[in-house]
C-alpha positions in Angstrom: 109.4 119.4 104.5 110.7 122.9 105.1 109.3 126.1 106.6 111.2 128.3 104.1 107.8 129.2 102.7 104.5 129.4 104.6 103.1 126.0 105.5 99.6 125.4 104.1 97.4 124.3 107.0 93.7 123.3 107.0 91.9 123.7 110.3 88.9 121.5 110.7 86.6 123.0 113.3 86.5 126.8 113.8 85.1 126.7 117.3 86.7 127.7 120.6 89.8 125.6 120.1 90.3 125.4 116.3 89.3 129.0 115.8 91.9 130.2 118.4 94.8 128.1 117.0 93.9 129.0 113.4 93.9 132.7 114.2 97.2 132.6 116.0 98.8 130.4 113.2 97.6 132.9 110.6 99.1 135.8 112.6 102.3 133.7 112.7 102.7 134.0 109.0 101.3 130.7 107.7 98.8 130.0 104.9 95.7 129.1 106.9 92.4 127.7 105.6 89.4 127.0 107.8 86.9 124.2 106.9 83.5 125.1 108.3 79.9 124.1 107.8 78.0 126.5 105.6 76.5 128.8 108.3 79.8 129.2 110.1 81.6 129.7 106.8 79.2 132.6 106.0 79.8 134.2 109.4 83.6 133.8 109.1 83.6 135.3 105.6 81.6 138.3 106.7 83.0 139.0 110.2 86.4 137.2 110.2 87.8 135.1 113.0 87.5 137.2 116.2 89.6 136.4 119.2 88.9 138.2 122.5 91.6 138.3 125.2 91.8 140.4 128.4 94.1 142.9 126.6 92.8 143.0 123.0 90.3 141.9 120.4 91.7 140.8 117.1 90.1 139.9 113.8 91.8 137.4 111.4 90.8 136.7 107.8 91.7 133.1 107.0 90.7 131.4 103.8 87.3 129.7 104.4 86.0 126.7 102.6 83.1 124.2 103.0 83.5 120.5 102.4 82.4 120.6 98.7 85.1 123.3 98.0 88.0 121.3 99.5 91.1 120.5 97.5 94.1 118.2 98.2 96.8 120.8 98.7 97.8 121.0 102.3 100.9 120.3 104.3 98.9 119.6 107.5 95.3 119.1 108.5 94.6 120.1 112.0 91.5 118.4 113.5 89.9 120.4 116.4 86.4 118.9 116.5 84.3 117.1 119.1 84.6 113.3 119.1 81.0 112.8 118.1 81.6 114.4 114.7 84.9 112.8 114.0 83.5 110.4 111.4 82.0 113.2 109.4 85.1 115.2 109.7 87.2 112.3 108.3 84.9 111.9 105.4 85.2 115.7 104.7 89.0 115.8 104.7 89.5 112.5 102.8 90.0 114.5 99.6 92.5 116.8 101.2 94.8 114.2 102.7 97.7 112.9 100.5 100.7 110.8 101.5 102.6 114.0 102.2 99.9 115.5 104.4 100.1 115.4 108.2 96.9 114.8 110.1 97.2 116.5 113.5 94.4 115.7 116.0 93.7 118.0 118.9 90.9 115.9 120.4 90.1 114.9 123.9 90.7 111.3 125.1 92.5 108.6 123.1 89.8 106.8 121.1 90.4 109.0 118.0 93.9 107.8 117.4 93.0 104.3 116.2 90.2 105.5 114.1 92.3 108.1 112.4 95.2 105.7 111.8 92.8 103.1 110.3 91.6 105.8 107.9 94.8 107.8 107.1 97.7 105.5 108.2 101.1 107.1 108.7 99.8 110.6 107.9 98.6 110.7 111.5 100.8 112.2 114.3 100.0 112.7 117.9 99.0 116.0 119.4 98.2 117.6 122.7 96.8 121.1 123.0 96.6 123.0 126.3 94.4 126.1 126.0 91.3 127.3 127.7 88.9 129.1 125.3 85.2 129.5 124.9 83.0 130.2 121.9 80.7 133.2 122.4 77.1 133.6 121.2 78.3 136.1 118.6 80.8 133.6 117.1 83.9 135.2 118.7 86.4 133.1 120.6 87.3 134.2 124.2 90.6 133.3 125.8 90.0 132.2 129.4 93.6 131.6 130.4 97.0 132.7 129.0 98.4 129.2 128.7 98.9 128.1 125.1 101.0 125.0 124.8 101.3 122.3 122.2 103.0 118.9 122.1 103.3 117.0 118.9 105.2 113.9 117.9 105.3 110.8 115.7 103.2 108.0 117.2 106.1 105.6 117.1 108.3 108.0 119.0 110.8 108.6 116.2 112.1 112.0 115.3 111.0 113.4 112.0 111.5 116.5 109.9 107.8 117.0 109.5 107.1 117.3 113.2 110.1 119.6 113.6 108.7 121.8 110.8 105.3 121.9 112.3 106.7 122.7 115.7 108.4 125.7 114.2 105.1 126.8 112.8 103.3 126.6 116.1 106.1 128.4 117.9 105.7 131.3 115.5 102.0 131.3 116.5 103.0 132.0 120.1 102.6 128.5 121.5 105.0 126.8 123.9 105.9 123.8 121.8 107.4 120.4 122.6 108.2 118.0 119.8 107.9 114.9 121.8 109.5 111.4 121.6 106.8 110.0 123.8 103.6 111.6 122.5 101.3 108.7 123.5 102.4 109.2 127.1 101.9 112.9 126.7 98.3 112.3 125.5 97.6 110.1 128.5 98.9 112.7 130.8 96.6 115.3 129.2 93.7 112.8 129.5 94.3 112.3 133.2 94.2 116.1 133.7 91.1 116.8 131.7 89.3 113.8 133.2 90.2 114.8 136.7 89.2 118.4 136.5 86.2 117.5 134.4 85.0 114.9 137.0 85.7 117.2 139.9 84.0 120.4 138.6 81.3 118.5 136.7 80.2 116.4 139.6 80.4 119.3 142.1 79.1 121.9 139.6 81.5 124.6 140.7 85.0 125.9 140.3 88.0 124.4 142.0 88.2 127.1 144.6 84.7 126.6 145.8 85.1 122.8 146.0 88.3 122.7 148.0 87.0 125.5 150.4 84.5 123.1 151.9 85.3 120.2 154.3 86.2 117.1 152.3 86.7 119.0 149.0 90.5 118.7 148.9 90.4 115.0 149.7 87.7 114.4 147.1 89.8 116.2 144.4 92.9 114.1 145.3 90.9 110.9 145.2 89.7 111.7 141.7 93.3 112.3 140.5 94.3 109.0 142.1 91.7 107.1 140.2 92.6 108.7 136.9 96.3 108.1 137.5 95.6 104.4 138.4 93.9 103.9 135.0 96.8 105.5 133.1 99.3 103.3 135.0 97.3 100.2 134.2 97.3 101.1 130.5 101.1 101.3 130.6 101.4 105.1 130.7 102.0 106.0 134.4 102.4 109.7 135.2 105.6 110.7 136.8 105.5 112.0 140.4 106.0 115.5 139.1 103.1 115.2 136.6 100.8 113.8 139.2 101.7 116.5 141.6 101.1 119.1 138.9 97.5 117.8 138.4 96.9 117.8 142.1 98.1 121.3 142.5 95.7 122.5 139.8 92.7 120.8 141.3 93.4 121.7 144.9 94.4 125.4 144.4 92.8 127.6 147.0 90.5 130.3 145.5 91.0 129.0 142.0 88.3 129.9 139.5 89.3 127.0 137.3 86.5 124.9 135.7 86.5 122.6 132.8 84.8 122.4 129.4 82.6 119.6 130.8 81.3 121.7 133.7 80.9 124.8 131.6 78.8 122.9 129.0 76.9 121.3 131.8 76.0 124.5 133.6 75.2 126.2 130.3 72.7 123.5 129.4 74.8 122.2 126.5 75.7 118.6 125.6 78.9 117.5 127.3 81.7 115.5 125.8 81.4 112.9 128.5 82.3 109.8 126.5 85.8 110.4 125.2 86.8 112.3 128.4 85.2 110.1 131.2 83.3 107.3 129.6 86.3 105.8 127.9 88.5 106.2 130.9 85.9 104.3 133.1 85.8 101.6 130.4 89.6 101.3 130.6 89.3 101.0 134.4 86.7 98.3 134.1 88.8 96.3 131.6 91.7 96.5 134.1 89.6 95.5 137.0 90.0 98.9 138.8 87.3 100.4 140.9 86.9 104.1 140.1 83.7 105.2 142.0 84.2 109.0 141.6 84.9 108.8 137.9 82.0 106.5 137.5 79.6 108.8 139.4 80.7 111.8 137.3 80.3 109.8 134.1 76.8 108.8 135.1 75.8 112.3 136.1 76.9 113.8 132.8 75.3 111.0 130.8 72.0 111.7 132.6 72.4 115.4 131.6 73.0 114.5 128.0 70.1 112.1 127.9 67.8 114.8 129.4 68.8 117.1 126.5 68.1 114.4 123.9 64.7 113.7 125.4 63.8 117.4 125.5 64.9 117.8 121.9 62.8 114.8 120.8 59.7 116.3 122.5 60.2 119.7 120.9 
């Protein structure tokens, strides 16, 4: 695989995450198609993919298709969907994945890897995306933080031309890119981070700065990180001292406005992605015989929230 000509990429999920990366990749000179459900497809065709940053608002015009319009002609399929719609997304992209197609998942947690490999085999690589974005009511994507970093790699840790080529594509899109030889450990590192900040801000229903400003807040945040790191270590993917300290710095930063997608969805009254982020981590802890009281409490709180939404919807 070579980047001498534009790489053909299919982005599955044109929300806050997929929409942002698709727009940046298109601006980087690649051939970008977005797979969307019919209503979102109509909006994208009419208004384009709008990204709002503190300094500018840009509109990109990717190719837009629905599942019934999909063809098998892509170098890479980038999955940026919620875990609860992964099965449907896999069905949608089945016709587009050939033996030469990379399947690149940017999903939270780890449960998706086995499911994707079972379906698409060696087409699947590992991926970590670090970006903070939010989908607005008008369909635009708002950038919340300037960080845009991507880690990709073969699941077996071996170097490959295809991951090198994809790394070049994402660098051209403006991302800080690492083509990793230990992508599974990288994914666990990301999982510890999102679970920690999600549990802290979700359970306390506030940003990091407010939490650590009250007595006991700093100790609580560090205890959550310790629980998450313990689960990763028990699974065989311990964080380095530097990685753990980095997570702790983020979740104990004085005055920090940082939140998480879990807490933002919670406070907005939306369904939270509790299971792949926290539920699965608590299940790993239970299997390893580890007590994780803070992670368990956060998981239960968000499950109650989700159940409340389901109950309200059923009554409507």
